[in-house]
C-alpha angles and dihedrals in degrees: 000000000000117000093241107021125182116253121227119182119198107206110191152114135265095321088056090045090054103247109178111228098188116129091247096040102073111170092348124133117235115248112272093245092055100050118110090236092056089049089051091053091050093052096046095046135201095326092071133052113210114203116193115213102177128150128182112248095010115158132192101252106338132110111221116200090177095060101116147134118044090001087079093225119114140201110314096008116148093194091107093065105099095197093058091058100035102085096046088045093053093048092050094058102033136170090056121178096194141003119209101208110206109167137114104079096098090048085069092071110118094234088072093052094210127155120224088256092054091048088053090051090053090052091051090057087061091046091053091048091054092045091051095048124098091218100111131082115310090008091296127123125281119248115254131224111188118213118198125229113262122262100263112223127220103260130141089240091066101054091126086075096058133237093290094053096120095051093042094050091050091050089050090053090055090049090051091050090052091046092053090053095046093049095046093235122179095247148343127220117198117205094189093113099037113112118240128212126255092287092061097233112057131063124248119209093281094050091047091052091051092048092049091053094045094049092044092062093047093047094043091053092045090055092048092246095126125223125348095230099196099041096104103028109141091011124161124241085264089056091051090052090050090050091055089051090050091051089056091051092048092052089050090047091054087058093044099047126048089201090078107116128229087250093057092046093057100035094091 
């Protein structure tokens, strides 16, 4: 471990928690070694400490009295509201170099009645809270990489998200991309092409590995560390396609964020 490593906090929901969506893995947590946050740590190396902050059912700014069962939240619990927990969480880990913000998927549930634009506005409240915090280096604000919700597939297990869940999740991804550009964030990661498990919402081991590699490149570039050379070694054709998508996001991020280093600008 480096003597003064960078700190990256991943603030998200069940996919950041490591919920296993496989058909035979109901309510089980993915093995530590297989979670995308662990893969992210492996790719970034000893110079960065990755802190997972994932909770099943977490939303951007919404209380959810119906969050129950294996989520561990009951009845009138407000534990699902990401904004209520955000500020204490930031202060508990400061100084934080970068926050990977990975919320918004649970906001798509039909019981909330939110449009993709409204979900994006909720996410922006979290972005503003992070920007206005003093939880980064030298009492500044941490950098932010925004991760989109996944593209929810049409499966019987995801009926809480309504019959238009696929279209609405893709529209939300586009809103998030625009939000990252408008707010000048340090990076944006689209999960539109990442495969989901049998339940249509959560990663399996392969999906988590792809996400870890994709996020590692975005985070590395945002921190001015350059390319993560081994992130895609042995990757499938799907991994290559995702890398191309990541490259486009990195190029856009260099234009969005003045923090991008000379090394990151020339790495492509």
